[in-house]
C-alpha positions in Angstrom: 138.3 168.7 5.6 140.2 165.9 3.7 138.8 162.5 3.2 141.3 160.0 4.6 141.6 156.3 3.7 144.8 155.2 5.2 146.4 151.8 4.8 146.5 151.3 8.5 143.5 151.8 10.8 145.6 153.5 13.5 147.0 156.1 11.0 143.4 156.7 9.8 142.4 157.3 13.4 145.2 159.9 13.9 144.2 161.6 10.6 140.5 161.6 11.4 139.1 165.1 10.9 142.3 166.2 9.2 142.1 169.6 7.6 144.8 170.6 5.1 146.6 173.7 6.4 146.9 176.7 4.1 150.0 178.8 4.3 150.0 180.9 1.2 153.2 179.1 0.2 152.4 176.7 -2.6 155.7 174.7 -2.1 154.8 174.1 1.5 151.2 173.0 0.6 152.7 170.6 -1.9 155.1 169.0 0.6 152.3 168.6 3.1 150.1 167.0 0.5 152.9 164.6 -0.4 153.5 163.7 3.3 149.7 163.1 3.7 149.8 160.7 0.7 152.8 158.8 2.2 151.1 158.7 5.7 148.1 157.1 4.0 150.2 154.6 2.2 152.5 153.6 5.0 151.8 151.2 7.9 152.6 151.3 11.5 155.9 149.5 12.2 155.9 146.3 14.2 158.6 144.0 15.7 158.7 142.2 12.3 160.4 145.3 10.9 164.1 145.2 11.4 164.4 148.8 12.6 161.7 148.2 15.2 162.3 144.6 16.2 163.1 145.4 19.8 160.4 148.0 20.2 156.7 147.0 20.4 154.5 150.1 20.0 151.3 148.2 20.5 150.6 150.1 23.7 150.5 153.3 21.6 148.2 151.9 18.9 145.7 150.8 21.6 145.0 154.4 22.6 143.0 157.0 20.8 144.6 160.5 20.5 143.2 163.7 19.1 144.6 167.1 18.4 144.8 169.2 21.5 141.8 171.3 22.5 142.2 174.9 23.4 144.8 175.1 26.1 144.3 176.9 29.5 146.8 179.7 30.1 149.9 178.7 32.0 151.8 180.9 34.3 155.5 181.3 33.6 156.2 180.6 37.3 154.7 177.1 36.9 157.3 176.3 34.3 160.3 177.8 36.2 161.9 174.4 36.8 162.1 173.9 33.0 163.4 177.4 32.1 167.2 177.6 31.4 168.4 180.9 32.9 171.3 181.0 30.5 169.0 181.2 27.5 169.0 184.5 25.6 165.8 183.6 23.7 163.0 181.2 24.4 160.1 179.7 22.4 157.4 177.9 24.4 154.8 175.6 22.9 151.9 174.2 25.1 150.3 171.1 23.6 151.8 172.0 20.3 150.5 175.6 20.2 152.8 178.6 20.4 152.5 180.5 23.7 153.7 184.0 23.1 153.2 185.1 26.7 155.6 182.5 27.9 158.2 183.1 25.2 161.0 185.7 25.0 162.7 186.7 21.7 163.8 190.3 22.3 167.4 191.6 22.5 168.8 189.1 20.0 172.2 189.7 18.4 172.4 191.1 14.9 171.9 188.4 12.3 170.0 186.0 14.6 166.3 185.1 14.1 164.3 183.2 16.6 160.6 183.0 15.6 157.7 180.7 14.9 157.7 179.1 11.5 154.3 180.6 10.7 155.6 184.1 11.4 158.9 183.5 9.5 157.4 182.1 6.3 157.0 185.5 4.6 160.1 187.3 5.7 162.5 184.3 5.4 160.8 182.1 2.8 164.0 182.1 0.7 166.0 180.5 3.6 163.2 178.1 4.7 162.1 176.7 1.4 165.3 174.7 0.5 165.3 173.0 3.9 161.9 172.6 5.5 160.7 169.0 5.1 163.8 168.3 2.9 166.2 166.7 5.4 163.8 164.6 7.6 162.6 162.1 5.0 158.9 161.3 5.2 158.8 158.9 2.2 159.5 155.8 4.3 158.9 157.0 7.9 155.2 157.1 8.9 155.6 159.2 12.0 157.7 161.8 10.1 155.1 161.8 7.4 152.3 162.4 10.0 154.3 165.3 11.5 154.9 166.9 8.0 151.2 166.5 7.0 150.2 168.3 10.2 152.9 171.1 9.8 151.1 174.3 10.6 153.6 176.0 12.9 156.8 175.3 14.8 160.1 176.9 15.7 162.5 178.6 13.4 166.1 179.6 14.3 168.5 181.2 11.8 172.0 182.4 12.6 173.4 184.5 9.8 176.7 184.1 8.0 179.7 184.6 10.4 177.3 185.6 13.2 177.4 184.2 16.7 174.6 183.7 19.2 176.5 183.8 22.6 173.5 182.7 24.7 171.6 179.5 24.1 168.2 179.4 22.5 165.7 177.3 24.3 162.7 175.5 22.7 160.3 174.3 25.4 157.5 172.0 24.5 155.1 171.5 27.4 152.2 168.9 27.4 149.2 169.2 29.7 146.2 167.5 28.1 145.2 163.9 28.4 144.9 161.9 25.1 146.1 164.8 23.0 148.4 164.4 20.0 150.9 167.2 19.1 153.3 167.5 16.2 156.2 169.7 17.2 158.4 170.9 14.4 161.7 172.8 14.4 164.1 174.1 11.7 167.5 175.4 12.6 169.8 177.0 10.0 173.3 177.9 11.0 174.8 179.7 8.0 178.5 179.6 7.1 180.9 180.5 9.9 178.1 180.9 12.5 177.9 179.6 16.1 175.0 178.7 18.3 173.7 176.5 21.1 170.2 175.0 21.1 168.3 173.6 24.0 165.3 171.4 22.9 163.2 170.4 25.9 160.1 168.2 26.1 158.3 168.2 29.4 154.9 166.9 30.7 152.8 168.3 33.5 151.1 165.5 35.4 151.2 161.8 34.4 148.5 161.7 31.7 148.8 159.6 28.5 149.4 161.8 25.4 151.4 161.5 22.2 154.2 163.8 20.9 155.4 163.2 17.3 158.3 165.6 16.9 160.6 166.4 13.9 163.7 168.7 14.0 165.9 169.6 11.0 169.3 171.2 11.6 171.4 172.6 8.8 175.1 173.4 9.7 176.9 175.6 7.1 180.5 175.6 6.1 182.7 176.2 9.1 179.7 176.7 11.4 179.3 175.2 14.9 176.1 174.0 16.6 175.8 172.5 20.1 172.4 170.8 20.6 171.2 169.7 24.0 168.0 167.7 23.8 166.1 166.6 27.0 163.0 164.4 26.9 161.3 164.4 30.3 157.7 163.6 29.3 155.0 162.4 31.7 155.1 158.8 32.9 152.1 157.8 30.7 153.2 159.7 27.6 154.4 158.4 24.2 157.2 160.2 22.4 158.5 159.5 18.9 161.0 162.0 17.4 163.4 162.4 14.5 166.3 164.8 14.3 167.9 165.1 10.8 171.2 167.0 10.6 173.2 168.0 7.5 176.8 169.2 7.7 178.7 171.3 5.1 182.5 171.5 4.8 184.4 171.8 8.1 181.1 172.0 10.0 181.0 171.1 13.8 178.0 169.5 15.4 177.7 168.3 19.0 174.5 166.4 20.2 173.7 165.8 23.8 170.5 163.7 24.0 169.0 162.7 27.4 166.0 160.5 27.8 164.3 160.4 31.1 160.5 160.3 30.7 157.6 158.7 28.7 156.1 155.3 29.0 157.5 154.6 25.5 159.9 156.7 23.5 161.8 156.5 20.3 164.5 159.0 19.1 166.0 158.8 15.6 169.1 160.9 15.1 170.4 161.0 11.5 173.6 163.0 10.8 174.8 163.4 7.2 178.2 164.7 6.3 177.7 166.5 3.0 181.1 168.3 3.1 184.7 167.4 3.7 186.2 167.8 7.1 183.1 167.8 9.3 183.4 166.8 12.9 180.6 165.3 15.1 180.2 164.5 18.7 177.2 162.4 19.7 176.5 161.8 23.4 173.4 160.0 24.6 172.0 159.0 28.0 168.8 157.0 28.8 167.9 156.8 32.5 164.7 154.8 32.9 162.9 152.6 35.4 159.6 150.9 36.1 158.2 149.6 32.8 159.6 152.3 30.6 160.8 151.5 27.1 163.4 153.9 25.6 164.7 153.3 22.0 167.5 155.3 20.4 168.5 154.9 16.8 171.4 156.8 15.3 173.0 157.0 11.9 176.3 158.7 11.2 176.4 159.0 7.4 179.9 159.8 6.2 179.3 160.8 2.5 182.5 162.9 2.1 186.2 162.4 3.0 188.0 163.5 6.2 185.0 163.2 8.5 185.4 162.6 12.2 182.8 161.4 14.7 182.9 160.3 18.3 179.8 158.7 19.8 179.1 157.6 23.4 175.7 156.3 24.3 174.9 155.1 27.8 171.8 153.4 29.2 170.9 153.0 32.9 167.9 150.7 33.3 166.2 149.9 36.6 163.0 148.0 37.6 161.6 146.2 34.6 162.7 148.9 32.1 163.8 148.1 28.6 166.4 150.2 26.8 167.3 149.9 23.1 170.2 151.3 21.2 170.9 150.8 17.5 173.8 152.9 16.2 175.1 152.8 12.6 178.3 154.3 11.1 178.0 154.4 7.3 181.1 155.2 5.3 180.2 155.7 1.7 182.5 155.0 -1.4 185.0 157.8 -1.7 184.7 159.0 1.9 188.4 158.3 2.5 190.3 159.2 5.7 187.2 158.9 7.8 187.8 158.6 11.5 184.7 157.4 13.3 184.0 155.5 16.5 181.1 154.4 18.6 180.7 153.1 22.2 177.5 151.7 23.7 177.8 151.2 27.5 174.8 150.0 29.5 174.1 149.5 33.2 171.4 147.3 34.6 170.2 148.1 38.1 167.9 145.1 38.6 167.5 141.5 37.4 164.3 142.4 35.4 165.8 145.4 33.5 167.3 144.6 30.1 169.0 146.3 27.2 169.2 145.5 23.5 172.2 147.1 21.9 173.4 146.9 18.3 176.3 149.0 17.1 176.9 148.7 13.4 179.6 149.6 10.9 179.0 149.7 7.1 182.2 150.7 5.3 182.6 151.1 1.6 186.0 152.9 1.6 189.4 151.4 2.2 191.4 154.1 3.9 189.4 154.7 7.1 189.7 154.3 10.9 186.5 153.0 12.4 185.6 151.2 15.6 182.7 150.3 17.8 182.0 148.5 21.0 179.2 147.6 23.4 179.0 146.5 27.1 176.1 145.4 29.2 176.5 144.7 32.9 175.8 145.5 36.5 177.7 147.6 39.0 181.3 146.3 39.5 181.5 144.1 42.6 185.1 145.1 43.3 184.3 148.8 43.1 181.3 148.3 45.5 183.6 146.4 47.9 186.2 149.1 47.8 183.6 151.9 48.6 182.0 149.8 51.4 185.5 149.1 52.9 185.8 152.9 53.2 182.6 153.1 55.3 179.8 153.7 52.7 176.6 151.7 53.0 175.8 149.4 50.1 173.0 151.8 48.9 175.3 154.8 49.1 178.0 153.0 47.2 175.6 151.9 44.5 174.3 155.5 44.1 177.8 156.9 43.8 178.8 154.5 41.1 175.6 155.0 39.2 176.0 158.7 39.4 179.5 158.5 38.1 178.4 156.3 35.2 175.9 158.9 34.1 178.1 162.0 34.8 180.5 161.3 32.0 177.7 162.2 29.5 175.8 164.8 31.6 178.9 166.9 32.5 179.6 167.5 28.8 176.3 169.3 28.2 177.2 173.0 27.5 174.4 174.4 29.8 175.4 174.6 33.5 171.8 174.8 34.9 170.8 171.8 32.8 173.8 169.9 34.1 172.8 170.7 37.7 169.2 169.6 37.1 170.2 166.3 35.5 172.6 165.5 38.2 169.8 165.9 40.8 167.6 163.7 38.7 170.2 161.0 38.5 170.8 161.1 42.2 167.1 161.1 43.0 166.4 158.1 40.7 169.3 156.0 42.0 168.3 156.8 45.6 164.8 155.7 44.8 166.1 152.4 43.6 168.2 151.8 46.7 167.5 148.4 48.3 165.6 148.6 51.6 
C-alpha cells in the first residue's frame, strides 16, 4: 500500500488505500508511478478553470467513492438490450472487472487481436509499450492521471497491417454497485492499411450513484480506417468523466460517433491529432438530456500536418432543467497548409429552463487553409410546427417528430444498424415523455 498525500482532499480520498499494481513490465510500472505523482500534485478543476467554467463538478466531490467490491455474477440474458448482434467479438467489464463468461473473442479473422490488456502484455508488449499511456496525457489532466495510476487491466484491440475486421468489436462496461469507482481503459491499434469498427458502450443497471473515470487511446496507422461508435447511457445518479485520445498517421481515416444519454453529470474529452499528411476525420456528437442532467463535451481537432480534412457536427437536445456544454476547438499548426476543417454546433431547447453553453473555436497558424465554424441555439421552429399541425398532427406529435428529425441526422450515420434502432427508440421515448399534457 502506497502512502498518499494529495494536493486536493478529494483526490486523496479517491486514492485512499491505493495499492501500486505490479505487472512485470517495468515501463508500465514507471508510467503508473508518474501518473500517481501527477494525480497527487494536481487539483480538482473548478469553474474558475477556463476549460471547466461551465461545468461545476461539486456534486461529484461531495460523494465518497471506493473501488468496486467483488461483483455478483450477471447473466448474459440480463444484458441482452446492450449487446450488439452485429459484433464479431465482445469484451464485457462489470464494475471495471473483466467478465470472461459474458465476453466472446473466438473466431476472429487472421491478424486481429481482441483481449484484455493484462493478458496481452506478454504476447504483444512490443506493440503496446509505444502507445499505452502515451497519447492520453496525464501530466495536466487529473482524471486521466487517476485512471493511469489505477491501470491494472482494460481492453486491447489490434488489427494487423492490411488486415480487416469485417464485424464490429464491442466493449461493454456495465456498472452495478452503488458508490463504486471504476477506471475503464482501452487501447486500440489499427496498423497500416487496416480497417475496423469499434463500439464502446457504458451502461448502468439501476439508478445508483457511482463514478466511471474512463480513458481510451486509438492509434490509426497510415491508410487505416477506424469507425468508432461511443454510447454513454449510465444510470441517472452516475458520474462519468472520459477522455479519448486519437492519433492519425498519413492518409488515415477516423470517424467518431459519440452519443450521450445518461449520468447525472458527464464530461467527454475527444482529442484527435493529425500526425501525418492527408488524414480525414468525421466527428459526430449528440447529447440528449433532461431533468437536471449536465453533459459536457470538449473536442480538439489538432491539425499538425498539411492536407488534413475534418467535418464535425455536434447536436444537443436539452429538456427539463438540463444543461448541455459544448466546447470545440480546431487548431491548425504552422506548416499545416491546405487544411480543410469545419465545425457546426446545433442545439435545441425543449423547455424554458434548459440551457446550452456552446463555444466553437478556431486557432489558425497557417495561411493557406479553409476553416469555418458556427453555432445555433434555439427552440423548435414555429413555422414547422404550424405546418405539421395544419396537416392534422397534434402539437405533441408535431414536436416529437421535429425533435426526432433533429437527432436523426447524427444517429443515422452510426455504422451499427441495431444501435441506430435502439437510439431512435430512445429519442422517441424521451420526446414523448416531454410532451405537454
